C-alpha positions, 0 to 999 in steps of 0.5 A: 218054583220061582219065576222072574220077569224082565221086560225091555221096551224100546223105540227107535223109529228111524231108517235103521230100525231093522238093524237095531232090532236084529242087534238087540235080538242077538244080545237078548238071546246071548244074555238069556243063555247066560242066565239059563246056564247060571240057573242050571248050575244052581238048579234043584229038582227041575230043569230051569226054563226060559222064554224070550218074546219079542214083538211090537207093543200092540201086536202078538209077540214072537217067541224066540226058541233058543234051541233053534237060534244057533250060536249068537256071539254077536258076530254073524247071523249063521248058526254054528255048525261045529259040534 
């Protein structure tokens, strides 16, 4: 079994910090889904797994569950209701 780690660190201590964090979170989820899809196309015996964790450098990370995030196409914040 192989693993890969990508760690992104950023700092934007200004008035729009929350909006920037939200934007980055949306794009992190979108890219994680793309990577998982690619891994599923090339999978072997085991289903690929992916984890996203987001938090402050000195605090406990929040794990982002892709299954609970709904559609993240960069437009809007509401999960998709279409099946």
